[in-house]
Jmol script that loads the backbone (N, CA, C; Angstrom):
load data "model"
ATOM      1  N   MET A   1     108.709  38.378 -41.279  1.00  0.00           N
ATOM      2  CA  MET A   1     108.101  38.034 -40.026  1.00  0.00           C
ATOM      3  C   MET A   1     106.653  37.633 -40.264  1.00  0.00           C
ATOM      4  N   SER A   2     106.111  36.870 -39.353  1.00  0.00           N
ATOM      5  CA  SER A   2     104.733  36.429 -39.496  1.00  0.00           C
ATOM      6  C   SER A   2     104.083  36.305 -38.115  1.00  0.00           C
ATOM      7  N   PHE A   3     102.767  36.267 -38.117  1.00  0.00           N
ATOM      8  CA  PHE A   3     102.013  36.099 -36.885  1.00  0.00           C
ATOM      9  C   PHE A   3     100.693  35.412 -37.195  1.00  0.00           C
ATOM     10  N   GLU A   4     100.071  34.860 -36.165  1.00  0.00           N
ATOM     11  CA  GLU A   4      98.784  34.192 -36.295  1.00  0.00           C
ATOM     12  C   GLU A   4      97.728  35.034 -35.591  1.00  0.00           C
ATOM     13  N   ARG A   5      96.568  35.170 -36.248  1.00  0.00           N
ATOM     14  CA  ARG A   5      95.454  35.903 -35.634  1.00  0.00           C
ATOM     15  C   ARG A   5      94.157  35.296 -36.155  1.00  0.00           C
ATOM     16  N   HIS A   6      93.277  34.947 -35.227  1.00  0.00           N
ATOM     17  CA  HIS A   6      91.968  34.379 -35.562  1.00  0.00           C
ATOM     18  C   HIS A   6      92.088  33.117 -36.422  1.00  0.00           C
ATOM     19  N   GLY A   7      93.174  32.374 -36.258  1.00  0.00           N
ATOM     20  CA  GLY A   7      93.357  31.132 -36.994  1.00  0.00           C
ATOM     21  C   GLY A   7      93.988  31.283 -38.367  1.00  0.00           C
ATOM     22  N   TYR A   8      94.403  32.482 -38.726  1.00  0.00           N
ATOM     23  CA  TYR A   8      95.033  32.747 -40.021  1.00  0.00           C
ATOM     24  C   TYR A   8      96.477  33.170 -39.801  1.00  0.00           C
ATOM     25  N   ASN A   9      97.362  32.723 -40.678  1.00  0.00           N
ATOM     26  CA  ASN A   9      98.770  33.117 -40.624  1.00  0.00           C
ATOM     27  C   ASN A   9      98.977  34.316 -41.541  1.00  0.00           C
ATOM     28  N   PHE A  10      99.539  35.371 -40.973  1.00  0.00           N
ATOM     29  CA  PHE A  10      99.782  36.612 -41.707  1.00  0.00           C
ATOM     30  C   PHE A  10     101.270  36.855 -41.867  1.00  0.00           C
ATOM     31  N   GLU A  11     101.641  37.427 -42.996  1.00  0.00           N
ATOM     32  CA  GLU A  11     102.986  37.930 -43.220  1.00  0.00           C
ATOM     33  C   GLU A  11     102.950  39.418 -42.903  1.00  0.00           C
ATOM     34  N   GLY A  12     103.923  39.898 -42.180  1.00  0.00           N
ATOM     35  CA  GLY A  12     103.964  41.294 -41.749  1.00  0.00           C
ATOM     36  C   GLY A  12     104.004  41.294 -40.239  1.00  0.00           C
ATOM     37  N   ALA A  13     103.700  42.339 -39.641  1.00  0.00           N
ATOM     38  CA  ALA A  13     103.185  43.585 -40.158  1.00  0.00           C
ATOM     39  C   ALA A  13     104.357  44.476 -40.589  1.00  0.00           C
ATOM     40  N   PHE A  14     104.206  45.034 -41.774  1.00  0.00           N
ATOM     41  CA  PHE A  14     105.235  45.845 -42.402  1.00  0.00           C
ATOM     42  C   PHE A  14     104.860  47.327 -42.341  1.00  0.00           C
ATOM     43  N   THR A  15     105.866  48.186 -42.274  1.00  0.00           N
ATOM     44  CA  THR A  15     105.604  49.623 -42.290  1.00  0.00           C
ATOM     45  C   THR A  15     105.493  50.165 -43.714  1.00  0.00           C
ATOM     46  N   SER A  16     105.811  49.350 -44.692  1.00  0.00           N
ATOM     47  CA  SER A  16     105.685  49.754 -46.098  1.00  0.00           C
ATOM     48  C   SER A  16     104.847  48.725 -46.854  1.00  0.00           C
ATOM     49  N   ALA A  17     103.874  49.209 -47.609  1.00  0.00           N
ATOM     50  CA  ALA A  17     103.052  48.315 -48.424  1.00  0.00           C
ATOM     51  C   ALA A  17     103.872  47.647 -49.515  1.00  0.00           C
ATOM     52  N   ASN A  18     105.028  48.216 -49.857  1.00  0.00           N
ATOM     53  CA  ASN A  18     105.907  47.603 -50.860  1.00  0.00           C
ATOM     54  C   ASN A  18     106.448  46.257 -50.400  1.00  0.00           C
ATOM     55  N   GLN A  19     106.395  46.003 -49.097  1.00  0.00           N
ATOM     56  CA  GLN A  19     106.878  44.732 -48.571  1.00  0.00           C
ATOM     57  C   GLN A  19     105.850  43.618 -48.725  1.00  0.00           C
ATOM     58  N   LEU A  20     104.619  43.961 -49.060  1.00  0.00           N
ATOM     59  CA  LEU A  20     103.613  42.945 -49.352  1.00  0.00           C
ATOM     60  C   LEU A  20     103.946  42.290 -50.687  1.00  0.00           C
ATOM     61  N   GLU A  21     103.479  41.067 -50.866  1.00  0.00           N
ATOM     62  CA  GLU A  21     103.744  40.347 -52.113  1.00  0.00           C
ATOM     63  C   GLU A  21     102.603  40.551 -53.105  1.00  0.00           C
ATOM     64  N   ALA A  22     102.940  40.446 -54.372  1.00  0.00           N
ATOM     65  CA  ALA A  22     101.967  40.578 -55.455  1.00  0.00           C
ATOM     66  C   ALA A  22     101.300  39.221 -55.676  1.00  0.00           C
ATOM     67  N   ARG A  23     100.569  38.779 -54.647  1.00  0.00           N
ATOM     68  CA  ARG A  23      99.884  37.480 -54.689  1.00  0.00           C
ATOM     69  C   ARG A  23      98.470  37.639 -54.162  1.00  0.00           C
ATOM     70  N   ALA A  24      97.653  36.636 -54.419  1.00  0.00           N
ATOM     71  CA  ALA A  24      96.272  36.630 -53.939  1.00  0.00           C
ATOM     72  C   ALA A  24      96.235  36.466 -52.431  1.00  0.00           C
ATOM     73  N   GLY A  25      95.301  37.194 -51.809  1.00  0.00           N
ATOM     74  CA  GLY A  25      95.165  37.055 -50.370  1.00  0.00           C
ATOM     75  C   GLY A  25      94.214  38.062 -49.768  1.00  0.00           C
ATOM     76  N   VAL A  26      94.236  38.074 -48.441  1.00  0.00           N
ATOM     77  CA  VAL A  26      93.435  38.995 -47.644  1.00  0.00           C
ATOM     78  C   VAL A  26      94.406  39.879 -46.876  1.00  0.00           C
ATOM     79  N   TYR A  27      94.192  41.183 -46.920  1.00  0.00           N
ATOM     80  CA  TYR A  27      95.101  42.113 -46.251  1.00  0.00           C
ATOM     81  C   TYR A  27      94.403  42.773 -45.074  1.00  0.00           C
ATOM     82  N   VAL A  28      95.205  43.154 -44.106  1.00  0.00           N
ATOM     83  CA  VAL A  28      94.715  43.900 -42.952  1.00  0.00           C
ATOM     84  C   VAL A  28      95.617  45.119 -42.782  1.00  0.00           C
ATOM     85  N   ILE A  29      95.002  46.269 -42.609  1.00  0.00           N
ATOM     86  CA  ILE A  29      95.728  47.514 -42.379  1.00  0.00           C
ATOM     87  C   ILE A  29      95.548  47.864 -40.903  1.00  0.00           C
ATOM     88  N   TRP A  30      96.661  48.074 -40.213  1.00  0.00           N
ATOM     89  CA  TRP A  30      96.661  48.331 -38.780  1.00  0.00           C
ATOM     90  C   TRP A  30      97.216  49.722 -38.482  1.00  0.00           C
ATOM     91  N   CYS A  31      96.823  50.257 -37.351  1.00  0.00           N
ATOM     92  CA  CYS A  31      97.431  51.467 -36.800  1.00  0.00           C
ATOM     93  C   CYS A  31      97.981  51.104 -35.433  1.00  0.00           C
ATOM     94  N   LYS A  32      99.253  51.424 -35.213  1.00  0.00           N
ATOM     95  CA  LYS A  32      99.859  51.218 -33.899  1.00  0.00           C
ATOM     96  C   LYS A  32     100.154  52.583 -33.301  1.00  0.00           C
ATOM     97  N   ASN A  33      99.539  52.836 -32.163  1.00  0.00           N
ATOM     98  CA  ASN A  33      99.734  54.090 -31.439  1.00  0.00           C
ATOM     99  C   ASN A  33     100.166  53.709 -30.029  1.00  0.00           C
ATOM    100  N   GLY A  34     101.433  53.909 -29.723  1.00  0.00           N
ATOM    101  CA  GLY A  34     101.982  53.425 -28.457  1.00  0.00           C
ATOM    102  C   GLY A  34     101.993  51.915 -28.481  1.00  0.00           C
ATOM    103  N   GLU A  35     101.314  51.296 -27.543  1.00  0.00           N
ATOM    104  CA  GLU A  35     101.215  49.827 -27.510  1.00  0.00           C
ATOM    105  C   GLU A  35      99.869  49.339 -28.027  1.00  0.00           C
ATOM    106  N   THR A  36      99.025  50.241 -28.503  1.00  0.00           N
ATOM    107  CA  THR A  36      97.683  49.897 -28.946  1.00  0.00           C
ATOM    108  C   THR A  36      97.639  49.691 -30.457  1.00  0.00           C
ATOM    109  N   TRP A  37      97.106  48.537 -30.877  1.00  0.00           N
ATOM    110  CA  TRP A  37      96.905  48.213 -32.282  1.00  0.00           C
ATOM    111  C   TRP A  37      95.419  48.335 -32.594  1.00  0.00           C
ATOM    112  N   THR A  38      95.088  49.067 -33.660  1.00  0.00           N
ATOM    113  CA  THR A  38      93.707  49.233 -34.095  1.00  0.00           C
ATOM    114  C   THR A  38      93.609  48.809 -35.553  1.00  0.00           C
ATOM    115  N   CYS A  39      92.588  48.043 -35.880  1.00  0.00           N
ATOM    116  CA  CYS A  39      92.369  47.633 -37.267  1.00  0.00           C
ATOM    117  C   CYS A  39      91.723  48.776 -38.031  1.00  0.00           C
ATOM    118  N   LEU A  40      92.374  49.191 -39.111  1.00  0.00           N
ATOM    119  CA  LEU A  40      91.844  50.255 -39.955  1.00  0.00           C
ATOM    120  C   LEU A  40      90.998  49.719 -41.093  1.00  0.00           C
ATOM    121  N   ASP A  41      91.427  48.600 -41.697  1.00  0.00           N
ATOM    122  CA  ASP A  41      90.731  48.101 -42.878  1.00  0.00           C
ATOM    123  C   ASP A  41      91.083  46.638 -43.111  1.00  0.00           C
ATOM    124  N   VAL A  42      90.185  45.946 -43.795  1.00  0.00           N
ATOM    125  CA  VAL A  42      90.385  44.554 -44.208  1.00  0.00           C
ATOM    126  C   VAL A  42      89.855  44.451 -45.629  1.00  0.00           C
ATOM    127  N   GLY A  43      90.566  43.730 -46.479  1.00  0.00           N
ATOM    128  CA  GLY A  43      90.105  43.543 -47.849  1.00  0.00           C
ATOM    129  C   GLY A  43      90.744  42.330 -48.477  1.00  0.00           C
ATOM    130  N   GLU A  44      90.346  42.052 -49.712  1.00  0.00           N
ATOM    131  CA  GLU A  44      90.909  40.917 -50.438  1.00  0.00           C
ATOM    132  C   GLU A  44      91.255  41.343 -51.853  1.00  0.00           C
ATOM    133  N   SER A  45      92.182  40.610 -52.444  1.00  0.00           N
ATOM    134  CA  SER A  45      92.569  40.918 -53.819  1.00  0.00           C
ATOM    135  C   SER A  45      93.324  39.748 -54.431  1.00  0.00           C
ATOM    136  N   HIS A  46      93.314  39.689 -55.755  1.00  0.00           N
ATOM    137  CA  HIS A  46      94.149  38.700 -56.450  1.00  0.00           C
ATOM    138  C   HIS A  46      95.611  39.158 -56.453  1.00  0.00           C
ATOM    139  N   ASN A  47      95.844  40.453 -56.135  1.00  0.00           N
ATOM    140  CA  ASN A  47      97.190  41.012 -56.040  1.00  0.00           C
ATOM    141  C   ASN A  47      97.198  41.991 -54.857  1.00  0.00           C
ATOM    142  N   VAL A  48      97.541  41.470 -53.687  1.00  0.00           N
ATOM    143  CA  VAL A  48      97.480  42.253 -52.456  1.00  0.00           C
ATOM    144  C   VAL A  48      98.333  43.513 -52.544  1.00  0.00           C
ATOM    145  N   GLN A  49      99.559  43.383 -53.005  1.00  0.00           N
ATOM    146  CA  GLN A  49     100.454  44.544 -53.046  1.00  0.00           C
ATOM    147  C   GLN A  49      99.873  45.667 -53.907  1.00  0.00           C
ATOM    148  N   GLU A  50      99.462  45.329 -55.116  1.00  0.00           N
ATOM    149  CA  GLU A  50      98.917  46.339 -56.027  1.00  0.00           C
ATOM    150  C   GLU A  50      97.671  47.005 -55.436  1.00  0.00           C
ATOM    151  N   ARG A  51      96.800  46.204 -54.857  1.00  0.00           N
ATOM    152  CA  ARG A  51      95.565  46.746 -54.284  1.00  0.00           C
ATOM    153  C   ARG A  51      95.856  47.727 -53.157  1.00  0.00           C
ATOM    154  N   VAL A  52      96.735  47.353 -52.250  1.00  0.00           N
ATOM    155  CA  VAL A  52      97.031  48.214 -51.110  1.00  0.00           C
ATOM    156  C   VAL A  52      97.757  49.476 -51.561  1.00  0.00           C
ATOM    157  N   LEU A  53      98.706  49.342 -52.467  1.00  0.00           N
ATOM    158  CA  LEU A  53      99.449  50.512 -52.942  1.00  0.00           C
ATOM    159  C   LEU A  53      98.558  51.515 -53.660  1.00  0.00           C
ATOM    160  N   ASN A  54      97.472  51.049 -54.265  1.00  0.00           N
ATOM    161  CA  ASN A  54      96.581  51.919 -55.038  1.00  0.00           C
ATOM    162  C   ASN A  54      95.192  52.033 -54.409  1.00  0.00           C
ATOM    163  N   HIS A  55      95.093  51.832 -53.114  1.00  0.00           N
ATOM    164  CA  HIS A  55      93.796  51.747 -52.458  1.00  0.00           C
ATOM    165  C   HIS A  55      93.094  53.094 -52.382  1.00  0.00           C
ATOM    166  N   ASP A  56      91.803  53.078 -52.666  1.00  0.00           N
ATOM    167  CA  ASP A  56      91.006  54.302 -52.645  1.00  0.00           C
ATOM    168  C   ASP A  56      90.750  54.815 -51.229  1.00  0.00           C
ATOM    169  N   ARG A  57      90.956  53.985 -50.200  1.00  0.00           N
ATOM    170  CA  ARG A  57      90.740  54.438 -48.826  1.00  0.00           C
ATOM    171  C   ARG A  57      92.039  54.763 -48.088  1.00  0.00           C
ATOM    172  N   ALA A  58      93.158  54.826 -48.778  1.00  0.00           N
ATOM    173  CA  ALA A  58      94.434  55.112 -48.113  1.00  0.00           C
ATOM    174  C   ALA A  58      94.389  56.441 -47.357  1.00  0.00           C
ATOM    175  N   GLY A  59      93.692  57.414 -47.889  1.00  0.00           N
ATOM    176  CA  GLY A  59      93.546  58.698 -47.195  1.00  0.00           C
ATOM    177  C   GLY A  59      92.805  58.551 -45.875  1.00  0.00           C
ATOM    178  N   GLN A  60      91.796  57.685 -45.870  1.00  0.00           N
ATOM    179  CA  GLN A  60      91.061  57.427 -44.633  1.00  0.00           C
ATOM    180  C   GLN A  60      91.961  56.752 -43.595  1.00  0.00           C
ATOM    181  N   TRP A  61      92.831  55.865 -44.047  1.00  0.00           N
ATOM    182  CA  TRP A  61      93.746  55.199 -43.118  1.00  0.00           C
ATOM    183  C   TRP A  61      94.592  56.252 -42.402  1.00  0.00           C
ATOM    184  N   ARG A  62      95.142  57.184 -43.194  1.00  0.00           N
ATOM    185  CA  ARG A  62      95.994  58.229 -42.604  1.00  0.00           C
ATOM    186  C   ARG A  62      95.198  59.135 -41.661  1.00  0.00           C
ATOM    187  N   GLN A  63      93.964  59.449 -42.027  1.00  0.00           N
ATOM    188  CA  GLN A  63      93.131  60.300 -41.177  1.00  0.00           C
ATOM    189  C   GLN A  63      92.796  59.628 -39.844  1.00  0.00           C
ATOM    190  N   ASN A  64      92.626  58.320 -39.853  1.00  0.00           N
ATOM    191  CA  ASN A  64      92.203  57.589 -38.656  1.00  0.00           C
ATOM    192  C   ASN A  64      93.348  57.039 -37.823  1.00  0.00           C
ATOM    193  N   CYS A  65      94.585  57.234 -38.257  1.00  0.00           N
ATOM    194  CA  CYS A  65      95.731  56.699 -37.527  1.00  0.00           C
ATOM    195  C   CYS A  65      96.564  57.839 -36.961  1.00  0.00           C
ATOM    196  N   ARG A  66      96.695  57.867 -35.654  1.00  0.00           N
ATOM    197  CA  ARG A  66      97.517  58.864 -34.981  1.00  0.00           C
ATOM    198  C   ARG A  66      98.884  58.284 -34.618  1.00  0.00           C
ATOM    199  N   GLY A  67      99.186  57.135 -35.208  1.00  0.00           N
ATOM    200  CA  GLY A  67     100.469  56.485 -34.959  1.00  0.00           C
ATOM    201  C   GLY A  67     101.080  56.050 -36.277  1.00  0.00           C
ATOM    202  N   THR A  68     101.527  54.802 -36.339  1.00  0.00           N
ATOM    203  CA  THR A  68     102.169  54.242 -37.523  1.00  0.00           C
ATOM    204  C   THR A  68     101.246  53.234 -38.188  1.00  0.00           C
ATOM    205  N   ILE A  69     101.122  53.306 -39.503  1.00  0.00           N
ATOM    206  CA  ILE A  69     100.314  52.358 -40.257  1.00  0.00           C
ATOM    207  C   ILE A  69     101.172  51.136 -40.582  1.00  0.00           C
ATOM    208  N   TYR A  70     100.572  49.964 -40.390  1.00  0.00           N
ATOM    209  CA  TYR A  70     101.224  48.682 -40.691  1.00  0.00           C
ATOM    210  C   TYR A  70     100.342  47.882 -41.643  1.00  0.00           C
ATOM    211  N   TYR A  71     100.997  47.047 -42.449  1.00  0.00           N
ATOM    212  CA  TYR A  71     100.323  46.251 -43.463  1.00  0.00           C
ATOM    213  C   TYR A  71     100.649  44.780 -43.252  1.00  0.00           C
ATOM    214  N   ALA A  72      99.636  43.920 -43.364  1.00  0.00           N
ATOM    215  CA  ALA A  72      99.841  42.485 -43.218  1.00  0.00           C
ATOM    216  C   ALA A  72      98.946  41.763 -44.221  1.00  0.00           C
ATOM    217  N   ALA A  73      99.334  40.533 -44.579  1.00  0.00           N
ATOM    218  CA  ALA A  73      98.539  39.771 -45.536  1.00  0.00           C
ATOM    219  C   ALA A  73      98.525  38.292 -45.188  1.00  0.00           C
ATOM    220  N   HIS A  74      97.373  37.704 -45.389  1.00  0.00           N
ATOM    221  CA  HIS A  74      97.201  36.252 -45.327  1.00  0.00           C
ATOM    222  C   HIS A  74      97.070  35.817 -46.785  1.00  0.00           C
ATOM    223  N   TYR A  75      98.101  35.176 -47.319  1.00  0.00           N
ATOM    224  CA  TYR A  75      98.099  34.793 -48.733  1.00  0.00           C
ATOM    225  C   TYR A  75      97.305  33.514 -48.939  1.00  0.00           C
ATOM    226  N   THR A  76      96.544  33.490 -50.034  1.00  0.00           N
ATOM    227  CA  THR A  76      95.621  32.390 -50.305  1.00  0.00           C
ATOM    228  C   THR A  76      95.785  31.886 -51.737  1.00  0.00           C
ATOM    229  N   PRO A  77      96.914  31.258 -52.052  1.00  0.00           N
ATOM    230  CA  PRO A  77      97.159  30.843 -53.428  1.00  0.00           C
ATOM    231  C   PRO A  77      96.172  29.810 -53.963  1.00  0.00           C
ATOM    232  N   ASN A  78      95.513  29.084 -53.083  1.00  0.00           N
ATOM    233  CA  ASN A  78      94.607  28.024 -53.538  1.00  0.00           C
ATOM    234  C   ASN A  78      93.135  28.405 -53.453  1.00  0.00           C
ATOM    235  N   LEU A  79      92.842  29.682 -53.193  1.00  0.00           N
ATOM    236  CA  LEU A  79      91.453  30.130 -53.099  1.00  0.00           C
ATOM    237  C   LEU A  79      91.107  31.081 -54.231  1.00  0.00           C
ATOM    238  N   GLN A  80      89.882  30.975 -54.673  1.00  0.00           N
ATOM    239  CA  GLN A  80      89.338  31.934 -55.625  1.00  0.00           C
ATOM    240  C   GLN A  80      88.773  33.118 -54.836  1.00  0.00           C
ATOM    241  N   GLN A  81      88.253  34.103 -55.526  1.00  0.00           N
ATOM    242  CA  GLN A  81      87.744  35.303 -54.877  1.00  0.00           C
ATOM    243  C   GLN A  81      86.667  34.984 -53.837  1.00  0.00           C
ATOM    244  N   THR A  82      85.793  34.039 -54.115  1.00  0.00           N
ATOM    245  CA  THR A  82      84.735  33.687 -53.162  1.00  0.00           C
ATOM    246  C   THR A  82      85.315  33.276 -51.815  1.00  0.00           C
ATOM    247  N   GLY A  83      86.356  32.474 -51.815  1.00  0.00           N
ATOM    248  CA  GLY A  83      87.002  32.048 -50.575  1.00  0.00           C
ATOM    249  C   GLY A  83      87.669  33.201 -49.857  1.00  0.00           C
ATOM    250  N   ARG A  84      88.304  34.100 -50.611  1.00  0.00           N
ATOM    251  CA  ARG A  84      88.932  35.279 -50.001  1.00  0.00           C
ATOM    252  C   ARG A  84      87.890  36.189 -49.362  1.00  0.00           C
ATOM    253  N   ILE A  85      86.743  36.337 -50.024  1.00  0.00           N
ATOM    254  CA  ILE A  85      85.675  37.182 -49.491  1.00  0.00           C
ATOM    255  C   ILE A  85      85.141  36.602 -48.178  1.00  0.00           C
ATOM    256  N   GLN A  86      85.067  35.294 -48.073  1.00  0.00           N
ATOM    257  CA  GLN A  86      84.609  34.670 -46.824  1.00  0.00           C
ATOM    258  C   GLN A  86      85.570  34.990 -45.678  1.00  0.00           C
ATOM    259  N   ILE A  87      86.874  34.904 -45.951  1.00  0.00           N
ATOM    260  CA  ILE A  87      87.865  35.234 -44.917  1.00  0.00           C
ATOM    261  C   ILE A  87      87.776  36.711 -44.565  1.00  0.00           C
ATOM    262  N   GLU A  88      87.679  37.562 -45.581  1.00  0.00           N
ATOM    263  CA  GLU A  88      87.549  39.002 -45.347  1.00  0.00           C
ATOM    264  C   GLU A  88      86.341  39.299 -44.463  1.00  0.00           C
ATOM    265  N   SER A  89      85.205  38.702 -44.761  1.00  0.00           N
ATOM    266  CA  SER A  89      83.991  38.938 -43.979  1.00  0.00           C
ATOM    267  C   SER A  89      84.168  38.509 -42.531  1.00  0.00           C
ATOM    268  N   ARG A  90      84.780  37.358 -42.320  1.00  0.00           N
ATOM    269  CA  ARG A  90      85.004  36.875 -40.954  1.00  0.00           C
ATOM    270  C   ARG A  90      85.916  37.841 -40.187  1.00  0.00           C
ATOM    271  N   LEU A  91      87.007  38.268 -40.830  1.00  0.00           N
ATOM    272  CA  LEU A  91      87.926  39.194 -40.175  1.00  0.00           C
ATOM    273  C   LEU A  91      87.270  40.539 -39.894  1.00  0.00           C
ATOM    274  N   ARG A  92      86.423  40.995 -40.794  1.00  0.00           N
ATOM    275  CA  ARG A  92      85.713  42.257 -40.569  1.00  0.00           C
ATOM    276  C   ARG A  92      84.791  42.149 -39.349  1.00  0.00           C
ATOM    277  N   GLN A  93      84.133  41.015 -39.199  1.00  0.00           N
ATOM    278  CA  GLN A  93      83.263  40.811 -38.031  1.00  0.00           C
ATOM    279  C   GLN A  93      84.072  40.800 -36.742  1.00  0.00           C
ATOM    280  N   LEU A  94      85.228  40.158 -36.769  1.00  0.00           N
ATOM    281  CA  LEU A  94      86.047  40.023 -35.567  1.00  0.00           C
ATOM    282  C   LEU A  94      86.809  41.298 -35.224  1.00  0.00           C
ATOM    283  N   GLU A  95      87.307  41.998 -36.225  1.00  0.00           N
ATOM    284  CA  GLU A  95      88.164  43.164 -36.005  1.00  0.00           C
ATOM    285  C   GLU A  95      87.424  44.499 -35.986  1.00  0.00           C
ATOM    286  N   ARG A  96      86.289  44.579 -36.664  1.00  0.00           N
ATOM    287  CA  ARG A  96      85.517  45.820 -36.745  1.00  0.00           C
ATOM    288  C   ARG A  96      86.390  47.007 -37.198  1.00  0.00           C
ATOM    289  N   PRO A  97      86.898  46.951 -38.431  1.00  0.00           N
ATOM    290  CA  PRO A  97      87.798  48.014 -38.912  1.00  0.00           C
ATOM    291  C   PRO A  97      87.105  49.376 -38.959  1.00  0.00           C
ATOM    292  N   LEU A  98      87.916  50.412 -38.755  1.00  0.00           N
ATOM    293  CA  LEU A  98      87.409  51.779 -38.752  1.00  0.00           C
ATOM    294  C   LEU A  98      87.029  52.291 -40.138  1.00  0.00           C
ATOM    295  N   CYS A  99      87.658  51.749 -41.185  1.00  0.00           N
ATOM    296  CA  CYS A  99      87.460  52.252 -42.538  1.00  0.00           C
ATOM    297  C   CYS A  99      86.783  51.192 -43.413  1.00  0.00           C
ATOM    298  N   GLY A 100      85.907  51.665 -44.267  1.00  0.00           N
ATOM    299  CA  GLY A 100      85.268  50.783 -45.249  1.00  0.00           C
ATOM    300  C   GLY A 100      84.233  49.867 -44.636  1.00  0.00           C
ATOM    301  N   GLU A 101      83.157  49.670 -45.372  1.00  0.00           N
ATOM    302  CA  GLU A 101      82.111  48.743 -44.949  1.00  0.00           C
ATOM    303  C   GLU A 101      81.844  47.781 -46.080  1.00  0.00           C
ATOM    304  N   ARG A 102      81.446  46.588 -45.716  1.00  0.00           N
ATOM    305  CA  ARG A 102      81.064  45.568 -46.702  1.00  0.00           C
ATOM    306  C   ARG A 102      79.711  45.039 -46.335  1.00  0.00           C
TER     307      ARG A 102
END
end "model"
wireframe off; spacefill off
backbone 0.3
color backbone group
């Protein structure tokens, strides 16, 4: 499944980080509590799946979510890290995630 948000196409949102692909991109971690979606975190990686599965803030995600955690990714096969960081920064400004600061 996929969705569009802020002009970016995302794959997900998945209830398991294992459903993310091992590709370059920008990931968003969400919490769904009832009908309310809250952004927990935004980041970038050359391997989204590996980064999310081994993330140092995963404990914070669980602490800040009173519902179900969901994972989504905007894959960027044609961008280098600089381009991914620009997307991450824009999404952080728009979503104001609860975890992590850049």
